[in-house]
C-alpha positions as CSV (number, residue, x, y, z in Angstrom):
1,X,-23.7,-57.2,52.6
2,X,-26.3,-58.3,54.2
3,X,-29.0,-60.8,52.0
4,X,-31.9,-58.3,52.5
5,X,-29.2,-55.3,51.0
6,X,-27.5,-57.7,48.3
7,X,-31.0,-58.5,46.9
8,X,-32.3,-54.4,47.1
9,X,-28.6,-53.8,45.2
10,X,-29.9,-56.5,43.1
11,X,-32.9,-55.1,42.1
12,X,-31.8,-51.4,41.6
13,X,-28.0,-51.1,40.6
14,X,-28.8,-52.3,37.1
15,X,-31.9,-49.7,37.3
16,X,-30.4,-46.9,37.9
17,X,-26.5,-47.4,36.2
18,X,-29.0,-47.9,32.9
19,X,-30.0,-44.3,33.4
20,X,-26.5,-42.4,33.7
21,X,-23.5,-41.9,30.8
22,X,-20.3,-43.7,31.0
23,X,-19.0,-41.4,33.4
24,X,-21.4,-41.1,35.7
25,X,-21.6,-44.7,36.3
26,X,-17.7,-45.4,36.8
27,X,-18.1,-42.8,39.8
28,X,-21.3,-43.9,41.7
29,X,-19.7,-47.4,40.8
30,X,-15.9,-46.1,42.5
31,X,-18.1,-44.4,45.1
32,X,-20.1,-47.7,46.0
33,X,-17.1,-49.8,46.0
34,X,-15.4,-47.4,48.7
35,X,-18.4,-47.9,50.7
36,X,-18.2,-51.5,50.6
37,X,-14.5,-51.6,51.3
38,X,-12.9,-54.6,51.0
39,X,-13.8,-56.9,48.0
40,X,-16.2,-53.9,46.8
41,X,-14.8,-53.7,43.8
42,X,-15.6,-57.3,42.4
43,X,-19.1,-57.1,44.1
44,X,-20.0,-53.7,42.4
45,X,-18.7,-55.0,39.0
46,X,-20.9,-58.3,39.4
47,X,-24.0,-56.4,40.3
48,X,-23.4,-53.6,37.3
49,X,-22.2,-56.2,34.8
50,X,-19.4,-53.7,34.6
51,X,-15.0,-54.6,34.3
52,X,-13.9,-54.5,37.8
53,X,-11.1,-52.2,35.5
54,X,-14.1,-49.6,35.3
55,X,-14.5,-49.6,38.7
56,X,-10.8,-49.3,39.9
57,X,-11.1,-46.4,37.4
58,X,-14.0,-44.3,39.2
59,X,-12.2,-44.7,42.6
60,X,-9.0,-43.1,41.2
61,X,-11.2,-40.1,39.5
62,X,-12.8,-40.0,43.0
63,X,-9.6,-39.9,44.4
64,X,-8.6,-37.6,42.1
65,X,-11.7,-35.2,42.8
66,X,-12.8,-35.3,39.2
67,X,-10.2,-32.8,38.1
68,X,-9.7,-34.4,34.9
69,X,-12.9,-33.7,33.9
70,X,-14.5,-30.4,33.5
71,X,-18.3,-29.7,33.9
72,X,-18.5,-28.7,30.5
73,X,-21.8,-31.0,29.9
74,X,-19.4,-33.3,27.7
75,X,-19.4,-36.8,28.0
76,X,-16.5,-37.4,26.6
77,X,-12.8,-35.5,26.6
78,X,-11.8,-33.6,23.5
79,X,-9.5,-35.0,21.1
80,X,-10.6,-38.3,21.4
81,X,-12.6,-40.3,18.8
82,X,-11.7,-40.8,14.9
83,X,-9.9,-37.8,13.0
84,X,-11.7,-35.9,10.5
85,X,-11.9,-36.5,6.3
86,X,-9.9,-33.9,4.9
87,X,-9.9,-33.5,1.2
88,X,-6.9,-33.9,-0.7
89,X,-6.6,-30.6,-2.6
């Protein structure tokens, strides 16, 4: 990446990533990593302030064409999270 592009990326990537939800951040990071090629995962992770594993997962998601993420408006898949509290009778 040239110095001019790097300076622009350092300014704009955190700004854009702050407005995306966690899935979108991962997917955009994966896409940018793919575009940069070798070493892209590390560069994007450093610029975006996210873990390289997150960038790699974004690349995997894109390779699988986001099939595991239906477009139903949810950020997280159903079934995750804390179990609901049930009263004992």
